[in-house]
DRENTORKOL-3810 file (N, C-alpha, C; in nm, 4 decimals):
REM DRENTORKOL-3810
@n.u->0.0833; n.v->-0.1174; n.w->0.0000; ca.u->0.0000; ca.v->0.0000; ca.w->0.0000; c.u->0.0880; c.v->0.1241; c.w->0.0000
@n.u->0.0549; n.v->0.2198; n.w->-0.0854; ca.u->0.1295; ca.v->0.3440; ca.w->-0.0819; c.u->0.0895; c.v->0.4225; c.w->0.0426
@n.u->0.1761; n.v->0.5089; n.w->0.0826; ca.u->0.1538; ca.v->0.5850; ca.w->0.2058; c.u->0.0441; c.v->0.6886; c.w->0.1835
@n.u->-0.0720; n.v->0.6727; n.w->0.2496; ca.u->-0.1776; ca.v->0.7726; ca.w->0.2317; c.u->-0.1395; c.v->0.9026; c.w->0.3003
@n.u->-0.1821; n.v->1.0131; n.w->0.2418; ca.u->-0.1532; ca.v->1.1414; ca.w->0.3044; c.u->-0.2790; c.v->1.2096; c.w->0.3560
@n.u->-0.3934; n.v->1.1855; n.w->0.2906; ca.u->-0.5192; ca.v->1.2483; ca.w->0.3321; c.u->-0.6071; c.v->1.1430; c.w->0.3973
@n.u->-0.6331; n.v->1.1612; n.w->0.5254; ca.u->-0.7125; ca.v->1.0646; ca.w->0.6007; c.u->-0.8424; c.v->1.1279; c.w->0.6481
@n.u->-0.9486; n.v->1.0494; n.w->0.6412; ca.u->-1.0755; ca.v->1.0877; ca.w->0.7024; c.u->-1.0912; c.v->0.9963; c.w->0.8226
@n.u->-1.1130; n.v->1.0536; n.w->0.9406; ca.u->-1.1251; ca.v->0.9750; ca.w->1.0627; c.u->-1.2708; c.v->0.9752; c.w->1.1077
@n.u->-1.3268; n.v->0.8557; n.w->1.1211; ca.u->-1.4643; ca.v->0.8387; ca.w->1.1683; c.u->-1.4614; c.v->0.7869; c.w->1.3113
@n.u->-1.5430; n.v->0.8491; n.w->1.3963; ca.u->-1.5473; ca.v->0.8103; ca.w->1.5378; c.u->-1.6869; c.v->0.8349; c.w->1.5928
@n.u->-1.7259; n.v->0.7551; n.w->1.6922; ca.u->-1.8548; ca.v->0.7813; ca.w->1.7580; c.u->-1.8558; c.v->0.9196; c.w->1.8234
@n.u->-1.9718; n.v->0.9799; n.w->1.8307; ca.u->-1.9850; ca.v->1.1147; ca.w->1.8868; c.u->-1.9345; c.v->1.1233; c.w->2.0306
@n.u->-1.9488; n.v->1.0165; n.w->2.1073; ca.u->-1.9059; ca.v->1.0195; ca.w->2.2471; c.u->-1.7587; c.v->0.9844; c.w->2.2667
@n.u->-1.6863; n.v->0.9627; n.w->2.1579; ca.u->-1.5446; ca.v->0.9257; ca.w->2.1668; c.u->-1.4546; c.v->1.0477; c.w->2.1479
@n.u->-1.4930; n.v->1.1582; n.w->2.2070; ca.u->-1.4211; ca.v->1.2839; ca.w->2.1862; c.u->-1.2740; c.v->1.2733; c.w->2.2253
@n.u->-1.2451; n.v->1.2154; n.w->2.3402; ca.u->-1.1057; ca.v->1.2053; ca.w->2.3848; c.u->-1.0246; c.v->1.1162; c.w->2.2907
@n.u->-1.0808; n.v->1.0036; n.w->2.2492; ca.u->-1.0095; ca.v->0.9131; ca.w->2.1587; c.u->-0.9896; c.v->0.9782; c.w->2.0223
@n.u->-1.0894; n.v->1.0504; n.w->1.9747; ca.u->-1.0777; ca.v->1.1194; ca.w->1.8460; c.u->-0.9715; c.v->1.2276; c.w->1.8532
@n.u->-0.9723; n.v->1.3044; n.w->1.9588; ca.u->-0.8731; ca.v->1.4105; ca.w->1.9760; c.u->-0.7320; c.v->1.3532; c.w->1.9772
@n.u->-0.7125; n.v->1.2442; n.w->2.0492; ca.u->-0.5797; ca.v->1.1812; ca.w->2.0567; c.u->-0.5383; c.v->1.1245; c.w->1.9210
@n.u->-0.6293; n.v->1.0586; n.w->1.8518; ca.u->-0.5970; ca.v->0.9998; ca.w->1.7210; c.u->-0.5622; c.v->1.1081; c.w->1.6197
@n.u->-0.6429; n.v->1.2138; n.w->1.6158; ca.u->-0.6159; ca.v->1.3229; ca.w->1.5211; c.u->-0.4818; c.v->1.3883; c.w->1.5521
@n.u->-0.4539; n.v->1.4129; n.w->1.6780; ca.u->-0.3259; ca.v->1.4743; ca.w->1.7158; c.u->-0.2086; c.v->1.3867; c.w->1.6730
@n.u->-0.2189; n.v->1.2560; n.w->1.6954; ca.u->-0.1106; ca.v->1.1645; ca.w->1.6581; c.u->-0.0931; c.v->1.1584; c.w->1.5066
@n.u->-0.2030; n.v->1.1553; n.w->1.4332; ca.u->-0.1944; ca.v->1.1492; ca.w->1.2872; c.u->-0.1399; c.v->1.2794; c.w->1.2291
@n.u->-0.1822; n.v->1.3925; n.w->1.2840; ca.u->-0.1270; ca.v->1.5211; ca.w->1.2389; c.u->0.0227; c.v->1.5286; c.w->1.2677
@n.u->0.0632; n.v->1.4830; n.w->1.3858; ca.u->0.2054; ca.v->1.4847; ca.w->1.4221; c.u->0.2873; c.v->1.3950; c.w->1.3310
@n.u->0.2234; n.v->1.2892; n.w->1.2776; ca.u->0.2925; ca.v->1.1985; ca.w->1.1858; c.u->0.2945; c.v->1.2521; c.w->1.0426
@n.u->0.2331; n.v->1.3674; n.w->1.0205; ca.u->0.2404; ca.v->1.4314; ca.w->0.8898; c.u->0.1207; c.v->1.4094; c.w->0.7981
@n.u->0.0153; n.v->1.3499; n.w->0.8497; ca.u->-0.1046; ca.v->1.3289; ca.w->0.7680; c.u->-0.1898; c.v->1.4554; c.w->0.7646
@n.u->-0.2663; n.v->1.4685; n.w->0.6591; ca.u->-0.3724; ca.v->1.5690; ca.w->0.6514; c.u->-0.4979; c.v->1.4976; c.w->0.6987
@n.u->-0.5633; n.v->1.5490; n.w->0.7998; ca.u->-0.6731; ca.v->1.4778; ca.w->0.8641; c.u->-0.8020; c.v->1.5580; c.w->0.8549
@n.u->-0.9086; n.v->1.4874; n.w->0.8187; ca.u->-1.0427; ca.v->1.5441; ca.w->0.8168; c.u->-1.1309; c.v->1.4550; c.w->0.9027
@n.u->-1.2246; n.v->1.5164; n.w->0.9737; ca.u->-1.3216; ca.v->1.4410; ca.w->1.0524; c.u->-1.4610; c.v->1.4912; c.w->1.0153
@n.u->-1.5601; n.v->1.4310; n.w->1.0759; ca.u->-1.6981; ca.v->1.4731; ca.w->1.0506; c.u->-1.7154; c.v->1.6199; c.w->1.0872
@n.u->-1.8030; n.v->1.6847; n.w->1.0149; ca.u->-1.8316; ca.v->1.8255; ca.w->1.0387; c.u->-1.8980; c.v->1.8423; c.w->1.1744
@n.u->-1.8443; n.v->1.9329; n.w->1.2530; ca.u->-1.9084; ca.v->1.9631; ca.w->1.3816; c.u->-2.0147; c.v->2.0677; c.w->1.3542
@n.u->-2.1389; n.v->2.0275; n.w->1.3643; ca.u->-2.2482; ca.v->2.1185; ca.w->1.3330; c.u->-2.3710; c.v->2.0801; c.w->1.4139
@n.u->-2.4566; n.v->2.1751; n.w->1.4313; ca.u->-2.5860; ca.v->2.1516; ca.w->1.4949; c.u->-2.6925; c.v->2.1909; c.w->1.3930
@n.u->-2.7235; n.v->2.0988; n.w->1.3011; ca.u->-2.8203; ca.v->2.1337; ca.w->1.1962; c.u->-2.9533; c.v->2.1793; c.w->1.2561
@n.u->-3.0102; n.v->2.2817; n.w->1.1940; ca.u->-3.1354; ca.v->2.3356; ca.w->1.2449; c.u->-3.2572; c.v->2.2767; c.w->1.1737
@n.u->-3.2344; n.v->2.2154; n.w->1.0585; ca.u->-3.3463; ca.v->2.1531; ca.w->0.9880; c.u->-3.2938; c.v->2.0399; c.w->0.9000
@n.u->-3.3842; n.v->1.9720; n.w->0.8328; ca.u->-3.3472; ca.v->1.8555; ca.w->0.7520; c.u->-3.2523; c.v->1.8930; c.w->0.6387
@n.u->-3.2697; n.v->2.0089; n.w->0.5790; ca.u->-3.1807; ca.v->2.0507; ca.w->0.4707; c.u->-3.0386; c.v->2.0717; c.w->0.5203
@n.u->-3.0247; n.v->2.1326; n.w->0.6380; ca.u->-2.8917; ca.v->2.1493; ca.w->0.6972; c.u->-2.8273; c.v->2.0140; c.w->0.7239
@n.u->-2.9046; n.v->1.9208; n.w->0.7779; ca.u->-2.8530; ca.v->1.7874; ca.w->0.8063; c.u->-2.8080; c.v->1.7181; c.w->0.6781
@n.u->-2.8858; n.v->1.7290; n.w->0.5727; ca.u->-2.8483; ca.v->1.6684; ca.w->0.4445; c.u->-2.7208; c.v->1.7313; c.w->0.3896
@n.u->-2.7058; n.v->1.8627; n.w->0.4021; ca.u->-2.5847; ca.v->1.9309; ca.w->0.3551; c.u->-2.4610; c.v->1.8849; c.w->0.4323
@n.u->-2.4726; n.v->1.8758; n.w->0.5641; ca.u->-2.3604; ca.v->1.8315; ca.w->0.6476; c.u->-2.3234; c.v->1.6878; c.w->0.6126
@n.u->-2.4228; n.v->1.6028; n.w->0.5996; ca.u->-2.3983; ca.v->1.4621; ca.w->0.5670; c.u->-2.3316; c.v->1.4493; c.w->0.4306
@n.u->-2.3795; n.v->1.5224; n.w->0.3322; ca.u->-2.3198; ca.v->1.5172; ca.w->0.1984; c.u->-2.1750; c.v->1.5644; c.w->0.2016
@n.u->-2.1478; n.v->1.6688; n.w->0.2775; ca.u->-2.0100; ca.v->1.7187; ca.w->0.2897; c.u->-1.9196; c.v->1.6121; c.w->0.3503
@n.u->-1.9650; n.v->1.5469; n.w->0.4563; ca.u->-1.8847; ca.v->1.4439; ca.w->0.5214; c.u->-1.8614; c.v->1.3245; c.w->0.4292
@n.u->-1.9640; n.v->1.2844; n.w->0.3551; ca.u->-1.9488; ca.v->1.1722; ca.w->0.2615; c.u->-1.8488; c.v->1.2071; c.w->0.1519
@n.u->-1.8567; n.v->1.3287; n.w->0.0991; ca.u->-1.7620; ca.v->1.3720; ca.w->-0.0035; c.u->-1.6199; c.v->1.3740; c.w->0.0506
@n.u->-1.6030; n.v->1.4185; n.w->0.1746; ca.u->-1.4697; ca.v->1.4228; ca.w->0.2363; c.u->-1.4143; c.v->1.2817; c.w->0.2539
@n.u->-1.4980; n.v->1.1876; n.w->0.2942; ca.u->-1.4526; ca.v->1.0489; ca.w->0.3104; c.u->-1.4147; c.v->0.9897; c.w->0.1755
@n.u->-1.4938; n.v->1.0159; n.w->0.0738; ca.u->-1.4658; ca.v->0.9623; ca.w->-0.0599; c.u->-1.3393; c.v->1.0238; c.w->-0.1189
@n.u->-1.3081; n.v->1.1489; n.w->-0.0858; ca.u->-1.1907; ca.v->1.2169; ca.w->-0.1398; c.u->-1.0617; c.v->1.1821; c.w->-0.0667
@n.u->-1.0712; n.v->1.1143; n.w->0.0463; ca.u->-0.9524; ca.v->1.0805; ca.w->0.1253; c.u->-0.8728; c.v->0.9690; c.w->0.0582
@n.u->-0.7451; n.v->0.9602; n.w->0.0949; ca.u->-0.6626; ca.v->0.8477; ca.w->0.0496; c.u->-0.6985; c.v->0.7219; c.w->0.1269
@n.u->-0.7471; n.v->0.7404; n.w->0.2493; ca.u->-0.7907; ca.v->0.6284; ca.w->0.3326; c.u->-0.8843; c.v->0.6823; c.w->0.4400
@n.u->-0.9733; n.v->0.5953; n.w->0.4854; ca.u->-1.0620; ca.v->0.6277; ca.w->0.5973; c.u->-1.0157; c.v->0.5446; c.w->0.7161
@n.u->-1.0058; n.v->0.6097; n.w->0.8300; ca.u->-0.9626; ca.v->0.5447; ca.w->0.9529; c.u->-1.0803; c.v->0.5450; c.w->1.0492
@n.u->-1.1113; n.v->0.4284; n.w->1.1040; ca.u->-1.2215; ca.v->0.4202; ca.w->1.1997; c.u->-1.1675; c.v->0.3967; c.w->1.3398
@n.u->-1.2294; n.v->0.4644; n.w->1.4340; ca.u->-1.2054; ca.v->0.4357; ca.w->1.5745; c.u->-1.3086; c.v->0.3335; c.w->1.6186
@n.u->-1.2850; n.v->0.2636; n.w->1.7290; ca.u->-1.3802; ca.v->0.1619; ca.w->1.7739; c.u->-1.5233; c.v->0.2159; c.w->1.7820
@n.u->-1.6143; n.v->0.1389; n.w->1.7237; ca.u->-1.7549; ca.v->0.1766; ca.w->1.7223; c.u->-1.7982; c.v->0.2462; c.w->1.5955
@n.u->-1.7038; n.v->0.2823; n.w->1.5075; ca.u->-1.7378; ca.v->0.3538; ca.w->1.3842; c.u->-1.7184; c.v->0.2685; c.w->1.2594
@n.u->-1.6898; n.v->0.1418; n.w->1.2773; ca.u->-1.6585; ca.v->0.0562; ca.w->1.1624; c.u->-1.7728; c.v->0.0494; c.w->1.0610
@n.u->-1.8961; n.v->0.0554; n.w->1.1078; ca.u->-2.0118; ca.v->0.0453; ca.w->1.0186; c.u->-2.0809; c.v->0.1793; c.w->0.9971
@n.u->-2.0135; n.v->0.2878; n.w->1.0276; ca.u->-2.0710; ca.v->0.4208; ca.w->1.0050; c.u->-2.0851; c.v->0.4449; c.w->0.8547
@n.u->-2.1699; n.v->0.5368; n.w->0.8140; ca.u->-2.1891; ca.v->0.5611; ca.w->0.6707; c.u->-2.0627; c.v->0.6034; c.w->0.5963
@n.u->-1.9768; n.v->0.6840; n.w->0.6592; ca.u->-1.8589; ca.v->0.7336; ca.w->0.5882; c.u->-1.7659; c.v->0.6220; c.w->0.5411
@n.u->-1.7249; n.v->0.5275; n.w->0.6275; ca.u->-1.6363; ca.v->0.4223; ca.w->0.5779; c.u->-1.7050; c.v->0.3298; c.w->0.4778
@n.u->-1.8317; n.v->0.3040; n.w->0.4966; ca.u->-1.9039; ca.v->0.2175; ca.w->0.4021; c.u->-1.9104; c.v->0.2848; c.w->0.2661
@n.u->-1.9463; n.v->0.4111; n.w->0.2636; ca.u->-1.9562; ca.v->0.4877; ca.w->0.1384; c.u->-1.8200; c.v->0.4973; c.w->0.0706
@n.u->-1.7166; n.v->0.5296; n.w->0.1469; ca.u->-1.5827; ca.v->0.5414; ca.w->0.0897; c.u->-1.5384; c.v->0.4084; c.w->0.0285
@n.u->-1.5642; n.v->0.2998; n.w->0.0988; ca.u->-1.5253; ca.v->0.1679; ca.w->0.0472; c.u->-1.5940; c.v->0.1373; c.w->-0.0851
@n.u->-1.7173; n.v->0.1820; n.w->-0.1020; ca.u->-1.7879; ca.v->0.1611; ca.w->-0.2284; c.u->-1.7161; c.v->0.2287; c.w->-0.3451
@n.u->-1.6396; n.v->0.3329; n.w->-0.3155; ca.u->-1.5640; ca.v->0.4045; ca.w->-0.4175; c.u->-1.4165; c.v->0.3636; c.w->-0.4206
@n.u->-1.3838; n.v->0.2547; n.w->-0.3524; ca.u->-1.2479; ca.v->0.2019; ca.w->-0.3570; c.u->-1.1494; c.v->0.2667; c.w->-0.2624
@n.u->-1.1975; n.v->0.3469; n.w->-0.1699; ca.u->-1.1085; ca.v->0.4088; ca.w->-0.0715; c.u->-1.0795; c.v->0.3049; c.w->0.0369
@n.u->-0.9527; n.v->0.2788; n.w->0.0655; ca.u->-0.9201; ca.v->0.1822; ca.w->0.1715; c.u->-0.9726; c.v->0.2299; c.w->0.3072
@n.u->-1.0221; n.v->0.1358; n.w->0.3856; ca.u->-1.0740; ca.v->0.1656; ca.w->0.5188; c.u->-0.9964; c.v->0.0816; c.w->0.6189
@n.u->-0.9437; n.v->0.1470; n.w->0.7214; ca.u->-0.8637; ca.v->0.0810; ca.w->0.8242; c.u->-0.9123; c.v->0.1196; c.w->0.9622
@n.u->-0.8923; n.v->0.0308; n.w->1.0571; ca.u->-0.9007; ca.v->0.0751; ca.w->1.1959; c.u->-0.7715; c.v->0.1507; c.w->1.2222
@n.u->-0.7672; n.v->0.2310; n.w->1.3260; ca.u->-0.6463; ca.v->0.3043; ca.w->1.3575; c.u->-0.5283; c.v->0.2099; c.w->1.3776
@n.u->-0.5491; n.v->0.1016; n.w->1.4513; ca.u->-0.4413; ca.v->0.0036; ca.w->1.4751; c.u->-0.3951; c.v->-0.0604; c.w->1.3454
@n.u->-0.4877; n.v->-0.0950; n.w->1.2561; ca.u->-0.4500; ca.v->-0.1590; ca.w->1.1303; c.u->-0.3733; c.v->-0.0623; c.w->1.0404
@n.u->-0.4099; n.v->0.0650; n.w->1.0403; ca.u->-0.3371; ca.v->0.1632; ca.w->0.9593; c.u->-0.1936; c.v->0.1713; c.w->1.0056
@n.u->-0.1745; n.v->0.1815; n.w->1.1350; ca.u->-0.0380; ca.v->0.1909; ca.w->1.1895; c.u->0.0398; c.v->0.0635; c.w->1.1531
@n.u->-0.0253; n.v->-0.0510; n.w->1.1612; ca.u->0.0420; ca.v->-0.1776; ca.w->1.1289; c.u->0.0713; c.v->-0.1952; c.w->0.9810
@n.u->-0.0079; n.v->-0.1315; n.w->0.8923; ca.u->0.0102; ca.v->-0.1468; ca.w->0.7484; c.u->0.1210; c.v->-0.0574; c.w->0.6937
@n.u->0.1610; n.v->0.0428; n.w->0.7702; ca.u->0.2596; ca.v->0.1375; ca.w->0.7189; c.u->0.3980; c.v->0.1024; c.w->0.7556
END
């Protein structure tokens, strides 16, 4: 596998500490990191816009990294449909 540079990190909403630590470690290792949009949609259209943005970001990444509990989230599933590799954080570190 070539070394991915753009990563999308998917994590459960309540995993703030784990997400913060993972993003910090990946940034320190030189990756460009994107996560889900932090937003409080006010209506269905806002929610659809935020979701579409996150899906596009996952699809545009070199790889999607999941934290525990996010393996079946929409972003990694959608990205995989477009051929984007999906890894758990541990598997990404082990593959490089």
